[in-house]
C-alpha positions in Angstrom: 105.5 93.7 78.7 107.8 96.4 77.4 108.4 99.8 78.7 107.8 101.3 82.0 106.0 99.9 84.6 103.1 101.3 86.0 103.7 104.5 88.2 101.9 105.3 91.5 98.6 107.0 91.9 99.9 110.1 93.0 103.5 111.4 92.7 103.2 114.4 95.1 105.1 114.0 98.7 103.5 115.7 101.6 106.2 117.2 103.7 105.0 117.6 107.7 107.3 119.5 109.9 104.9 120.9 112.4 105.9 118.8 114.8 109.3 120.5 115.0 107.8 123.7 114.9 105.4 123.0 117.8 108.3 121.6 120.1 110.3 125.0 119.4 107.0 127.1 120.0 106.6 125.0 123.2 110.4 125.0 124.4 109.9 129.1 123.9 106.7 129.3 125.8 108.3 127.6 128.6 111.0 130.3 128.5 108.5 133.3 127.8 108.2 136.1 129.7 104.1 137.5 130.7 104.1 139.9 127.6 105.2 137.0 125.1 102.9 134.4 126.3 99.7 135.1 124.6 101.3 135.6 121.3 103.2 131.9 121.8 99.8 130.4 122.7 98.2 131.5 119.7 101.0 130.4 117.7 100.8 127.0 119.1 97.0 126.6 118.6 97.7 127.2 114.6 100.5 124.9 114.5 98.2 122.3 116.2 95.4 123.3 113.7 98.2 123.0 110.9 99.2 119.6 111.8 95.5 118.3 111.9 95.1 119.2 108.3 94.7 115.7 106.0 96.9 115.2 103.3 93.7 115.9 101.0 93.3 119.5 102.3 96.9 120.0 102.1 96.8 118.9 98.3 93.7 121.5 98.0 95.3 124.3 99.2 98.8 123.7 97.0 96.5 123.5 93.7 94.0 126.5 94.8 97.7 128.6 95.5 99.1 127.4 92.0 96.1 128.4 90.3 95.7 131.9 92.1 99.3 132.6 91.3 98.7 131.8 87.8 95.9 134.2 87.8 93.3 131.5 87.2 89.8 131.6 88.9 87.7 128.6 87.5 86.6 125.6 88.6 89.8 123.8 89.9 89.0 120.4 88.5 88.6 122.0 84.7 90.4 120.9 81.8 91.7 124.2 81.9 92.5 124.4 85.6 94.6 120.8 84.7 96.5 122.9 82.0 97.6 125.7 84.2 98.6 123.5 87.0 100.7 121.6 84.8 102.2 124.7 83.3 102.8 125.8 86.9 104.1 122.7 88.0 106.7 121.4 85.1 107.0 117.7 85.2 103.9 117.3 87.2 102.0 114.1 85.6 98.8 114.5 83.8 97.5 111.8 86.0 98.8 113.4 88.9 97.7 116.9 88.1 94.2 115.4 87.6 94.0 113.7 91.2 95.4 117.0 92.8 92.6 119.0 90.9 90.0 116.4 92.2 91.2 117.0 96.0 90.9 120.4 95.1 87.5 120.4 93.8 86.4 118.2 96.7 87.4 120.5 99.2 85.9 123.6 97.5 82.6 121.6 98.1 83.3 121.3 101.4 
């Protein structure tokens, strides 16, 4: 009919660059002195953990960070949380905010 076509379910893009960072840390590890190796090995392990994160976990973390920055401490999927989230991220649609809040609530249950 008239108007806009149906929008995609979630208008959030997840950027993953852990592979680039991991490659640079591996390169640094190859060139590292014995004193630098333990720190770089720990960094490599942390990067691997970050790279293994599911999109839903990244969405949830993003929501929790925005809510915390706004001083909100309640349930992440409440009406108030969605309002706070949309104020913290202008341009975020209501539908996307609700879906992101659901990811955050599910992550809180795990």
